KOLLUMKOL-745309 format. One record per residue (C-alpha): residue in three letters; x, y, z; chain. Coordinates in pm, 1 decimal. Example, Ala and Ser with C-alpha at 12.3 -4.5 7.8 and 13.67 -1.06 7.14 Angstrom:
2
+------+----------+----------+----------+------+
: code :        X :        Y :        Z : unit :
+------+----------+----------+----------+------+
:  ALA :   1230.0 :   -450.0 :    780.0 :    A :
:  SER :   1367.0 :   -106.0 :    714.0 :    A :
+------+----------+----------+----------+------+
//
This chain:
381
+------+----------+----------+----------+------+
: code :        X :        Y :        Z : unit :
+------+----------+----------+----------+------+
:  MET :   5546.6 :   -439.4 :    333.4 :    A :
:  LYS :   5602.0 :   -547.9 :    -26.2 :    A :
:  ILE :   5336.3 :   -396.7 :   -251.5 :    A :
:  ALA :   5308.2 :   -675.4 :   -510.9 :    A :
:  PRO :   5243.3 :   -967.5 :   -269.1 :    A :
:  PHE :   4999.5 :   -753.2 :    -69.5 :    A :
:  THR :   4813.0 :   -650.1 :   -386.2 :    A :
:  ARG :   4809.2 :  -1011.1 :   -508.7 :    A :
:  ASN :   4653.1 :  -1134.8 :   -183.5 :    A :
:  LEU :   4410.8 :   -843.3 :   -170.8 :    A :
:  LEU :   4296.4 :   -896.7 :   -527.3 :    A :
:  LEU :   4254.9 :  -1273.0 :   -482.0 :    A :
:  GLY :   4052.3 :  -1206.9 :   -168.4 :    A :
:  LEU :   3834.7 :   -948.8 :   -343.9 :    A :
:  ILE :   3764.6 :  -1181.8 :   -636.3 :    A :
:  ILE :   3669.0 :  -1463.5 :   -398.7 :    A :
:  LEU :   3447.1 :  -1225.9 :   -200.6 :    A :
:  TYR :   3274.8 :  -1089.6 :   -508.5 :    A :
:  TYR :   3196.4 :  -1434.0 :   -646.7 :    A :
:  SER :   3073.8 :  -1546.4 :   -305.0 :    A :
:  GLN :   2786.8 :  -1297.6 :   -299.5 :    A :
:  GLY :   2454.8 :  -1471.4 :   -280.7 :    A :
:  ALA :   2620.2 :  -1772.2 :   -114.7 :    A :
:  LEU :   2807.4 :  -1630.4 :    185.3 :    A :
:  PHE :   2638.2 :  -1291.9 :    203.9 :    A :
:  GLU :   2368.0 :  -1088.2 :     33.4 :    A :
:  SER :   2427.5 :   -984.1 :   -325.8 :    A :
:  GLY :   2382.6 :   -637.8 :   -473.7 :    A :
:  THR :   2483.7 :   -448.7 :   -158.9 :    A :
:  SER :   2710.6 :   -144.0 :   -124.2 :    A :
:  PHE :   2982.4 :   -383.0 :     -4.6 :    A :
:  THR :   2970.6 :   -591.5 :   -322.6 :    A :
:  GLN :   2971.1 :   -276.6 :   -537.7 :    A :
:  LEU :   3278.2 :   -150.6 :   -351.7 :    A :
:  THR :   3442.2 :   -491.3 :   -402.3 :    A :
:  LEU :   3370.2 :   -469.5 :   -773.9 :    A :
:  LEU :   3515.7 :   -118.2 :   -799.0 :    A :
:  LEU :   3832.6 :   -227.6 :   -618.0 :    A :
:  ILE :   3877.8 :   -530.3 :   -846.6 :    A :
:  LEU :   3835.3 :   -320.9 :  -1160.2 :    A :
:  GLY :   4040.2 :    -32.1 :  -1022.0 :    A :
:  ILE :   4339.8 :   -246.7 :   -924.6 :    A :
:  SER :   4314.0 :   -443.3 :  -1249.0 :    A :
:  GLY :   4298.9 :   -118.7 :  -1445.3 :    A :
:  VAL :   4622.9 :      4.6 :  -1286.8 :    A :
:  TYR :   4802.7 :   -315.6 :  -1387.0 :    A :
:  PHE :   4644.9 :   -297.7 :  -1732.2 :    A :
:  VAL :   4835.4 :     29.7 :  -1779.2 :    A :
:  LYS :   5152.3 :   -115.5 :  -1623.4 :    A :
:  ILE :   5150.9 :   -404.4 :  -1872.6 :    A :
:  LEU :   5095.0 :   -168.7 :  -2165.6 :    A :
:  LEU :   5402.7 :     28.6 :  -2055.0 :    A :
:  LEU :   5629.4 :   -277.6 :  -2065.5 :    A :
:  ARG :   5892.5 :   -270.8 :  -2337.0 :    A :
:  LYS :   5812.1 :   -619.3 :  -2459.7 :    A :
:  ILE :   5458.5 :   -756.4 :  -2473.0 :    A :
:  THR :   5386.9 :  -1109.1 :  -2596.4 :    A :
:  PRO :   5150.4 :  -1151.6 :  -2895.2 :    A :
:  LEU :   4888.9 :  -1326.8 :  -2680.6 :    A :
:  VAL :   4878.4 :  -1033.8 :  -2437.3 :    A :
:  LYS :   4852.3 :   -791.6 :  -2730.4 :    A :
:  ALA :   4554.1 :   -986.6 :  -2868.1 :    A :
:  TRP :   4397.4 :   -999.5 :  -2519.5 :    A :
:  THR :   4440.8 :   -621.7 :  -2493.1 :    A :
:  ALA :   4285.2 :   -569.8 :  -2836.0 :    A :
:  LEU :   3978.3 :   -766.8 :  -2722.6 :    A :
:  VAL :   3947.5 :   -550.0 :  -2410.4 :    A :
:  LEU :   3992.4 :   -226.5 :  -2604.5 :    A :
:  ILE :   3746.8 :   -306.1 :  -2883.5 :    A :
:  ASN :   3476.9 :   -378.0 :  -2624.6 :    A :
:  LEU :   3557.5 :    -60.4 :  -2429.8 :    A :
:  LEU :   3555.6 :    155.2 :  -2742.9 :    A :
:  SER :   3231.5 :     -4.8 :  -2857.1 :    A :
:  PHE :   3073.4 :     73.7 :  -2519.9 :    A :
:  PHE :   3190.9 :    434.7 :  -2502.1 :    A :
:  PHE :   3089.6 :    518.8 :  -2859.2 :    A :
:  THR :   2766.5 :    321.1 :  -2893.0 :    A :
:  GLY :   2670.8 :    195.8 :  -2545.3 :    A :
:  GLU :   2371.8 :    331.4 :  -2357.0 :    A :
:  PHE :   2562.7 :    368.9 :  -2032.0 :    A :
:  LEU :   2323.5 :    625.8 :  -1880.8 :    A :
:  SER :   1990.2 :    464.2 :  -1958.4 :    A :
:  ASN :   2035.2 :     90.7 :  -2013.0 :    A :
:  LYS :   2124.2 :   -124.3 :  -1711.5 :    A :
:  ARG :   2171.2 :   -427.6 :  -1934.4 :    A :
:  HIS :   2453.1 :   -248.8 :  -2117.0 :    A :
:  ILE :   2621.9 :   -175.4 :  -1784.9 :    A :
:  ASP :   2588.5 :   -538.1 :  -1672.1 :    A :
:  TYR :   2722.8 :   -659.4 :  -2007.0 :    A :
:  LEU :   3033.5 :   -440.0 :  -1980.1 :    A :
:  LYS :   3078.6 :   -537.8 :  -1617.5 :    A :
:  ALA :   3083.3 :   -907.1 :  -1711.3 :    A :
:  ILE :   3343.8 :   -844.1 :  -1982.9 :    A :
:  LEU :   3573.0 :   -642.1 :  -1754.8 :    A :
:  LEU :   3535.8 :   -882.2 :  -1461.6 :    A :
:  THR :   3639.1 :  -1168.8 :  -1686.0 :    A :
:  LEU :   3918.9 :  -1006.9 :  -1887.0 :    A :
:  LEU :   4077.4 :   -730.5 :  -1676.1 :    A :
:  PRO :   4209.9 :   -934.3 :  -1377.4 :    A :
:  PHE :   4432.7 :  -1112.2 :  -1630.8 :    A :
:  TYR :   4671.3 :   -813.3 :  -1621.7 :    A :
:  PRO :   4766.7 :   -797.3 :  -1252.2 :    A :
:  PHE :   4810.7 :  -1174.3 :  -1238.6 :    A :
:  TYR :   5022.9 :  -1169.9 :  -1553.0 :    A :
:  TYR :   5234.4 :   -897.1 :  -1392.3 :    A :
:  PHE :   5267.3 :  -1093.0 :  -1065.7 :    A :
:  ALA :   5372.6 :  -1401.5 :  -1262.8 :    A :
:  LEU :   5634.3 :  -1204.9 :  -1456.7 :    A :
:  LYS :   5781.0 :  -1068.0 :  -1133.7 :    A :
:  GLY :   5780.3 :  -1405.7 :   -955.2 :    A :
:  HIS :   5506.6 :  -1313.4 :   -705.5 :    A :
:  LEU :   5255.7 :  -1577.0 :   -817.5 :    A :
:  LYS :   5284.4 :  -1947.8 :   -739.9 :    A :
:  VAL :   5079.0 :  -2264.3 :   -775.7 :    A :
:  LYS :   4990.2 :  -2251.7 :   -405.3 :    A :
:  HIS :   4789.5 :  -1931.9 :   -462.2 :    A :
:  PHE :   4571.2 :  -2108.9 :   -717.7 :    A :
:  LEU :   4525.6 :  -2405.3 :   -484.4 :    A :
:  ILE :   4402.8 :  -2169.2 :   -212.0 :    A :
:  PHE :   4164.0 :  -2014.1 :   -464.4 :    A :
:  PHE :   4035.9 :  -2360.8 :   -559.3 :    A :
:  ILE :   3996.0 :  -2482.3 :   -199.1 :    A :
:  ILE :   3776.4 :  -2180.7 :   -123.6 :    A :
:  MET :   3585.6 :  -2160.5 :   -450.2 :    A :
:  LEU :   3484.0 :  -2527.8 :   -466.1 :    A :
:  PRO :   3254.8 :  -2511.4 :   -158.7 :    A :
:  VAL :   3139.7 :  -2162.9 :   -260.0 :    A :
:  SER :   3040.5 :  -2300.4 :   -601.4 :    A :
:  ILE :   2847.7 :  -2582.4 :   -432.3 :    A :
:  LEU :   2657.8 :  -2326.2 :   -226.1 :    A :
:  GLN :   2587.6 :  -2116.1 :   -535.3 :    A :
:  PHE :   2463.5 :  -2424.8 :   -719.3 :    A :
:  ASN :   2221.7 :  -2524.5 :   -443.2 :    A :
:  ILE :   2094.5 :  -2169.7 :   -391.3 :    A :
:  GLU :   2023.9 :  -2129.1 :   -763.7 :    A :
:  LYS :   1855.5 :  -2469.7 :   -768.8 :    A :
:  VAL :   1623.4 :  -2377.7 :   -480.9 :    A :
:  GLU :   1541.5 :  -2039.0 :   -637.1 :    A :
:  MET :   1461.0 :  -2192.9 :   -974.6 :    A :
:  LEU :   1254.5 :  -2476.4 :   -827.5 :    A :
:  THR :   1022.6 :  -2224.1 :   -661.5 :    A :
:  THR :    914.4 :  -2105.5 :  -1007.3 :    A :
:  SER :    939.6 :  -2437.0 :  -1192.1 :    A :
:  ILE :    616.1 :  -2610.7 :  -1287.1 :    A :
:  SER :    778.9 :  -2942.8 :  -1379.1 :    A :
:  GLY :    999.9 :  -2961.8 :  -1069.4 :    A :
:  SER :   1309.7 :  -2992.6 :  -1288.8 :    A :
:  VAL :   1553.4 :  -2713.2 :  -1372.6 :    A :
:  VAL :   1865.5 :  -2639.3 :  -1574.4 :    A :
:  ASN :   2128.5 :  -2498.2 :  -1341.5 :    A :
:  ASN :   2366.6 :  -2250.2 :  -1505.5 :    A :
:  SER :   2595.9 :  -2277.7 :  -1202.8 :    A :
:  ALA :   2722.9 :  -2601.8 :  -1358.7 :    A :
:  TYR :   2967.3 :  -2382.8 :  -1553.3 :    A :
:  LEU :   3129.0 :  -2280.3 :  -1223.7 :    A :
:  PHE :   3253.3 :  -2637.4 :  -1188.2 :    A :
:  VAL :   3374.3 :  -2653.4 :  -1547.5 :    A :
:  GLY :   3586.5 :  -2347.7 :  -1472.2 :    A :
:  LEU :   3745.2 :  -2529.1 :  -1176.7 :    A :
:  ILE :   3861.7 :  -2837.5 :  -1371.5 :    A :
:  PRO :   4207.5 :  -2695.7 :  -1465.8 :    A :
:  PHE :   4282.1 :  -2627.5 :  -1098.2 :    A :
:  VAL :   4267.3 :  -2999.4 :  -1021.9 :    A :
:  PHE :   4575.5 :  -3046.7 :  -1242.9 :    A :
:  LEU :   4771.9 :  -2858.3 :   -976.4 :    A :
:  ILE :   4689.2 :  -3100.3 :   -692.8 :    A :
:  LYS :   4983.2 :  -3333.9 :   -628.3 :    A :
:  LYS :   4804.0 :  -3578.6 :   -398.0 :    A :
:  ARG :   4614.4 :  -3803.7 :   -637.1 :    A :
:  LEU :   4350.5 :  -3901.6 :   -380.3 :    A :
:  TYR :   4256.6 :  -3535.9 :   -321.5 :    A :
:  ALA :   4263.2 :  -3472.5 :   -695.7 :    A :
:  TYR :   4030.5 :  -3767.2 :   -768.9 :    A :
:  LEU :   3790.6 :  -3663.4 :   -492.2 :    A :
:  SER :   3782.7 :  -3311.9 :   -635.3 :    A :
:  ILE :   3713.0 :  -3443.9 :   -984.2 :    A :
:  ALA :   3432.6 :  -3662.7 :   -845.9 :    A :
:  VAL :   3266.1 :  -3362.6 :   -678.1 :    A :
:  ILE :   3306.8 :  -3145.3 :   -987.7 :    A :
:  SER :   3167.7 :  -3419.9 :  -1213.6 :    A :
:  TYR :   2866.4 :  -3472.5 :   -987.3 :    A :
:  PHE :   2757.6 :  -3108.9 :  -1000.0 :    A :
:  ILE :   2820.8 :  -3074.0 :  -1373.4 :    A :
:  ILE :   2596.0 :  -3375.2 :  -1437.5 :    A :
:  MET :   2328.9 :  -3262.8 :  -1190.6 :    A :
:  GLY :   2319.0 :  -2918.7 :  -1353.3 :    A :
:  ALA :   2160.4 :  -3074.9 :  -1667.3 :    A :
:  LYS :   2325.9 :  -2799.6 :  -1870.6 :    A :
:  ARG :   2412.9 :  -2957.4 :  -2205.7 :    A :
:  GLY :   2693.4 :  -2715.5 :  -2287.0 :    A :
:  ALA :   2851.3 :  -2758.4 :  -1943.9 :    A :
:  LEU :   2829.7 :  -3137.4 :  -1981.6 :    A :
:  ALA :   3002.3 :  -3124.4 :  -2320.4 :    A :
:  VAL :   3296.0 :  -2910.3 :  -2211.1 :    A :
:  GLY :   3305.8 :  -3085.1 :  -1873.8 :    A :
:  VAL :   3358.5 :  -3423.2 :  -2043.3 :    A :
:  LEU :   3630.0 :  -3264.4 :  -2257.9 :    A :
:  GLY :   3805.6 :  -3133.7 :  -1947.5 :    A :
:  LEU :   3780.5 :  -3472.3 :  -1774.4 :    A :
:  VAL :   3926.8 :  -3654.7 :  -2074.4 :    A :
:  MET :   4219.7 :  -3412.6 :  -2076.6 :    A :
:  TYR :   4267.5 :  -3465.9 :  -1703.2 :    A :
:  ALA :   4269.0 :  -3844.5 :  -1749.7 :    A :
:  TYR :   4538.0 :  -3808.9 :  -2015.8 :    A :
:  TYR :   4734.0 :  -3577.1 :  -1785.8 :    A :
:  GLN :   4716.4 :  -3833.1 :  -1503.7 :    A :
:  ILE :   4831.4 :  -4119.0 :  -1726.8 :    A :
:  ARG :   5116.0 :  -3905.4 :  -1861.0 :    A :
:  THR :   5246.0 :  -3805.6 :  -1519.3 :    A :
:  ILE :   5237.5 :  -4148.4 :  -1355.3 :    A :
:  PRO :   5576.6 :  -4238.5 :  -1200.3 :    A :
:  LYS :   5730.5 :  -4550.5 :  -1357.3 :    A :
:  LYS :   5745.9 :  -4739.1 :  -1027.6 :    A :
:  ASN :   5368.9 :  -4696.5 :   -969.8 :    A :
:  LYS :   5248.1 :  -4732.9 :  -1326.5 :    A :
:  PHE :   5028.9 :  -5041.0 :  -1288.1 :    A :
:  LYS :   4864.3 :  -4918.6 :   -968.6 :    A :
:  ALA :   4802.9 :  -4569.6 :  -1106.9 :    A :
:  TYR :   4667.0 :  -4696.1 :  -1440.8 :    A :
:  ALA :   4428.0 :  -4922.1 :  -1252.5 :    A :
:  LEU :   4316.1 :  -4632.7 :  -1031.0 :    A :
:  VAL :   4249.5 :  -4406.3 :  -1330.0 :    A :
:  PHE :   4062.1 :  -4687.8 :  -1506.1 :    A :
:  VAL :   3847.5 :  -4767.1 :  -1200.1 :    A :
:  GLY :   3778.7 :  -4397.4 :  -1144.2 :    A :
:  PHE :   3647.0 :  -4344.3 :  -1494.2 :    A :
:  ILE :   3443.6 :  -4665.8 :  -1487.9 :    A :
:  ALA :   3282.4 :  -4543.1 :  -1165.0 :    A :
:  LEU :   3217.1 :  -4203.8 :  -1322.3 :    A :
:  ARG :   3062.5 :  -4368.4 :  -1628.2 :    A :
:  VAL :   2837.8 :  -4590.1 :  -1414.3 :    A :
:  PHE :   2725.6 :  -4287.0 :  -1213.9 :    A :
:  THR :   2659.9 :  -4085.7 :  -1531.2 :    A :
:  VAL :   2460.4 :  -4364.5 :  -1697.0 :    A :
:  LYS :   2260.9 :  -4427.6 :  -1379.2 :    A :
:  THR :   2188.8 :  -4057.0 :  -1331.8 :    A :
:  TYR :   2086.7 :  -4019.4 :  -1695.6 :    A :
:  SER :   1857.9 :  -4325.1 :  -1689.0 :    A :
:  GLN :   1681.0 :  -4198.7 :  -1375.7 :    A :
:  ASN :   1650.2 :  -3837.5 :  -1488.0 :    A :
:  VAL :   1367.7 :  -3799.0 :  -1740.0 :    A :
:  PHE :   1428.2 :  -3425.3 :  -1761.3 :    A :
:  LEU :   1793.1 :  -3476.4 :  -1859.1 :    A :
:  GLN :   1692.5 :  -3735.6 :  -2120.2 :    A :
:  THR :   1440.0 :  -3490.6 :  -2263.6 :    A :
:  ARG :   1706.9 :  -3219.2 :  -2285.4 :    A :
:  PHE :   1933.6 :  -3440.0 :  -2495.5 :    A :
:  GLN :   1646.9 :  -3564.7 :  -2710.5 :    A :
:  GLN :   1557.5 :  -3202.4 :  -2782.8 :    A :
:  ALA :   1919.6 :  -3135.4 :  -2881.9 :    A :
:  GLU :   1916.5 :  -3434.1 :  -3119.6 :    A :
:  ALA :   1596.1 :  -3299.4 :  -3274.1 :    A :
:  GLY :   1764.2 :  -2961.6 :  -3333.0 :    A :
:  ASN :   1604.5 :  -2779.6 :  -3040.1 :    A :
:  TRP :   1884.9 :  -2578.8 :  -2877.0 :    A :
:  SER :   1672.2 :  -2339.4 :  -2668.4 :    A :
:  GLY :   1612.6 :  -2108.2 :  -2961.1 :    A :
:  ARG :   1981.5 :  -2075.5 :  -3045.3 :    A :
:  LYS :   1936.2 :  -2189.4 :  -3405.1 :    A :
:  ASP :   1701.7 :  -1899.8 :  -3482.2 :    A :
:  ILE :   1922.0 :  -1651.8 :  -3299.2 :    A :
:  PHE :   2233.9 :  -1769.6 :  -3482.3 :    A :
:  THR :   2060.7 :  -1760.0 :  -3820.5 :    A :
:  ASN :   1908.7 :  -1416.9 :  -3763.0 :    A :
:  ILE :   2233.0 :  -1256.5 :  -3649.6 :    A :
:  PHE :   2441.8 :  -1393.9 :  -3934.5 :    A :
:  THR :   2175.6 :  -1316.6 :  -4198.1 :    A :
:  GLU :   2125.0 :   -960.3 :  -4073.2 :    A :
:  TRP :   2501.0 :   -896.9 :  -4067.7 :    A :
:  LEU :   2538.0 :  -1049.1 :  -4414.8 :    A :
:  ASN :   2269.4 :   -811.7 :  -4542.1 :    A :
:  SER :   2422.0 :   -504.8 :  -4377.5 :    A :
:  ASP :   2349.6 :   -172.6 :  -4547.2 :    A :
:  THR :   2702.1 :    -32.3 :  -4523.5 :    A :
:  ILE :   3063.8 :   -146.5 :  -4545.7 :    A :
:  PHE :   3115.1 :      8.0 :  -4201.7 :    A :
:  GLN :   2867.5 :   -238.8 :  -4048.5 :    A :
:  TYR :   3043.0 :   -530.3 :  -4218.0 :    A :
:  ILE :   3379.8 :   -425.6 :  -4081.9 :    A :
:  PHE :   3292.5 :   -270.9 :  -3742.6 :    A :
:  GLY :   2955.3 :   -425.0 :  -3661.5 :    A :
:  TYR :   2644.1 :   -268.6 :  -3509.8 :    A :
:  GLY :   2793.1 :   -139.9 :  -3185.2 :    A :
:  PHE :   2771.3 :   -241.4 :  -2823.9 :    A :
:  MET :   2522.9 :   -526.4 :  -2773.5 :    A :
:  GLY :   2437.6 :   -504.8 :  -3143.1 :    A :
:  SER :   2345.6 :   -872.5 :  -3120.5 :    A :
:  GLN :   2020.6 :   -766.9 :  -2948.3 :    A :
:  LYS :   1921.7 :   -572.6 :  -3259.1 :    A :
:  LEU :   2006.8 :   -853.8 :  -3499.3 :    A :
:  SER :   1885.4 :  -1161.4 :  -3308.9 :    A :
:  GLY :   1516.7 :  -1083.2 :  -3356.3 :    A :
:  THR :   1448.8 :  -1188.4 :  -2998.1 :    A :
:  GLY :   1612.3 :   -912.2 :  -2796.7 :    A :
:  ASN :   1867.0 :  -1164.5 :  -2671.3 :    A :
:  VAL :   2242.2 :  -1172.6 :  -2715.4 :    A :
:  ALA :   2404.5 :  -1434.2 :  -2937.7 :    A :
:  HIS :   2501.6 :  -1711.1 :  -2691.0 :    A :
:  ASN :   2799.9 :  -1759.2 :  -2918.0 :    A :
:  ASP :   3118.0 :  -1552.7 :  -2886.3 :    A :
:  TRP :   3187.3 :  -1545.5 :  -3259.1 :    A :
:  LEU :   2842.2 :  -1421.4 :  -3357.7 :    A :
:  GLU :   2843.3 :  -1183.7 :  -3062.2 :    A :
:  LEU :   3165.1 :  -1023.9 :  -3183.2 :    A :
:  LEU :   3044.5 :  -1028.3 :  -3543.5 :    A :
:  ALA :   2726.1 :   -840.9 :  -3449.7 :    A :
:  ASN :   2893.9 :   -596.7 :  -3214.0 :    A :
:  ASN :   3235.1 :   -543.0 :  -3373.1 :    A :
:  GLY :   3211.2 :   -691.0 :  -3721.7 :    A :
:  ILE :   3499.6 :   -860.5 :  -3899.1 :    A :
:  ILE :   3747.1 :   -668.8 :  -3680.6 :    A :
:  GLY :   3609.8 :   -838.9 :  -3369.3 :    A :
:  ILE :   3628.8 :  -1184.0 :  -3529.1 :    A :
:  LEU :   3988.6 :  -1128.7 :  -3642.2 :    A :
:  ILE :   4099.0 :  -1019.3 :  -3295.7 :    A :
:  TYR :   3941.7 :  -1328.6 :  -3139.1 :    A :
:  LEU :   4099.0 :  -1555.6 :  -3400.9 :    A :
:  VAL :   4442.4 :  -1406.2 :  -3331.3 :    A :
:  LEU :   4390.5 :  -1451.8 :  -2957.3 :    A :
:  PHE :   4307.1 :  -1820.6 :  -3000.0 :    A :
:  TYR :   4591.0 :  -1868.7 :  -3248.2 :    A :
:  TYR :   4851.0 :  -1747.1 :  -2998.1 :    A :
:  GLY :   4676.1 :  -1927.0 :  -2711.2 :    A :
:  PHE :   4694.5 :  -2263.6 :  -2887.1 :    A :
:  LYS :   5042.5 :  -2186.8 :  -3019.4 :    A :
:  SER :   5162.2 :  -2137.6 :  -2660.7 :    A :
:  CYS :   5033.5 :  -2487.2 :  -2577.9 :    A :
:  PHE :   5307.8 :  -2629.4 :  -2799.0 :    A :
:  ASN :   5590.3 :  -2402.5 :  -2688.4 :    A :
:  PRO :   5896.6 :  -2635.6 :  -2704.4 :    A :
:  TYR :   6061.4 :  -2453.3 :  -2412.8 :    A :
:  TRP :   5770.5 :  -2516.3 :  -2178.6 :    A :
:  ASP :   5730.0 :  -2794.2 :  -1926.6 :    A :
:  ARG :   5498.5 :  -3061.2 :  -2074.9 :    A :
:  ASN :   5259.8 :  -3029.9 :  -1778.7 :    A :
:  LYS :   5217.9 :  -2657.5 :  -1843.0 :    A :
:  GLN :   5142.4 :  -2729.6 :  -2207.3 :    A :
:  LEU :   4867.2 :  -2975.6 :  -2114.4 :    A :
:  VAL :   4703.5 :  -2745.9 :  -1859.5 :    A :
:  LEU :   4696.2 :  -2454.2 :  -2102.6 :    A :
:  LEU :   4570.1 :  -2682.3 :  -2380.7 :    A :
:  THR :   4285.9 :  -2797.2 :  -2153.5 :    A :
:  ILE :   4190.3 :  -2437.1 :  -2074.3 :    A :
:  MET :   4204.1 :  -2331.5 :  -2438.4 :    A :
:  LEU :   3993.7 :  -2629.1 :  -2551.6 :    A :
:  ILE :   3728.4 :  -2568.8 :  -2283.3 :    A :
:  TRP :   3719.4 :  -2200.3 :  -2373.7 :    A :
:  PHE :   3708.0 :  -2255.0 :  -2749.3 :    A :
:  VAL :   3434.7 :  -2520.8 :  -2743.2 :    A :
:  THR :   3227.9 :  -2305.3 :  -2507.3 :    A :
:  THR :   3241.3 :  -2014.1 :  -2753.9 :    A :
:  LEU :   3045.0 :  -2220.0 :  -3007.0 :    A :
:  PHE :   2724.0 :  -2234.5 :  -2802.1 :    A :
:  SER :   2770.8 :  -1997.5 :  -2509.8 :    A :
:  MET :   2968.7 :  -1697.6 :  -2388.1 :    A :
:  GLY :   3338.7 :  -1736.6 :  -2313.2 :    A :
:  PHE :   3515.6 :  -1401.8 :  -2289.5 :    A :
:  MET :   3241.1 :  -1259.0 :  -2068.7 :    A :
:  SER :   3165.4 :  -1572.3 :  -1866.9 :    A :
:  THR :   3250.7 :  -1490.2 :  -1506.4 :    A :
:  SER :   3256.7 :  -1866.5 :  -1440.2 :    A :
:  PHE :   3584.6 :  -1872.2 :  -1635.3 :    A :
:  THR :   3759.9 :  -1589.3 :  -1448.0 :    A :
:  GLY :   3974.3 :  -1835.9 :  -1253.5 :    A :
:  MET :   4079.8 :  -2013.4 :  -1574.6 :    A :
:  PHE :   4182.9 :  -1682.7 :  -1728.7 :    A :
:  LEU :   4392.5 :  -1601.4 :  -1420.7 :    A :
:  MET :   4566.5 :  -1933.3 :  -1475.5 :    A :
:  ILE :   4639.4 :  -1840.7 :  -1837.8 :    A :
:  ALA :   4807.3 :  -1525.3 :  -1707.0 :    A :
:  TYR :   5018.5 :  -1736.0 :  -1472.1 :    A :
:  LEU :   5116.6 :  -1991.4 :  -1735.3 :    A :
:  ILE :   5213.7 :  -1725.3 :  -1989.3 :    A :
:  GLY :   5390.5 :  -1508.5 :  -1733.1 :    A :
:  THR :   5605.9 :  -1780.4 :  -1578.1 :    A :
:  LYS :   5750.5 :  -1871.9 :  -1918.1 :    A :
:  LYS :   5995.5 :  -2162.5 :  -1885.9 :    A :
:  GLU :   5929.7 :  -2244.2 :  -1519.8 :    A :
:  LYS :   5792.6 :  -2589.9 :  -1438.7 :    A :
:  LEU :   5432.6 :  -2612.9 :  -1328.3 :    A :
:  ILE :   5459.9 :  -2860.5 :  -1039.7 :    A :
+------+----------+----------+----------+------+
//
């Protein structure tokens, strides 16, 4: 038995299982905790293996710096014995960032292919639908108005880049239709914004990859598809008073308290008492101390600024610099460039009003980054 393919399949299966809790089986059980430990344990082994490589790309170095600064912050300032929220916060970061390493290693060694991501997508799409409906039912039981914002909409945003890998256009368009439906029905403004961005990038990708002999037919199909999507969106919006109210609130400057949180965190950091706090921040989950509400920042940049100071911001900037730089690698297949560009844009825009590097909804996207970077000059499909 070859170790790498076995580990790849095991890890993919564990990730799918872990993110299926609450939908396919009960969450918070000993089984799910064991699954979590196995994911982090295997990922940790490959984290060390990557660090021992002779040559590490700048993007992987920046990724590693982001992991390390969060780990160091937790071990030196985290309340890991008395504060469950600190544990959950670290768990979200590690679940999102650490699996990058084994999948990058598998890609480097030729043990990771597009078909593995398609299998992941085929399983996770129905699982995400189940998660969405379960969360909707749970939230409706406590909702007075009968309308809710469903955070599971981000699960579908995270699946958009996988549709780029589907060769059969009919299956791809059906997948996009399902994803679009649940993003819209989630009434999550941030998810809608980045979802539209992802769909525009996918439309451009489709137009770009149309074979010359089928150009007219394919252009017409893309055009009809987006007209249908627009009609559905407009109809849904016009019939959904709650969704209209959400956007009206956004236009009036009401972003669920984010404005106050953002202002408080930046002002408190700006008025720091010591140079150390400017440079290294206020420690693990320091955003809770600075926000004035007990909440975290809901913005990656302010989160890093509060927790890790200017050092955290610089690391994140370097990571995005090399991520976007890779999108224009002249030696890459154009399709690979577009897929990575889509992922980087979705990630970057999300950081402005939500959490990106600790959003478990984006774990699959980050695995794809590992694949794209690790396969270097190979064509995507």
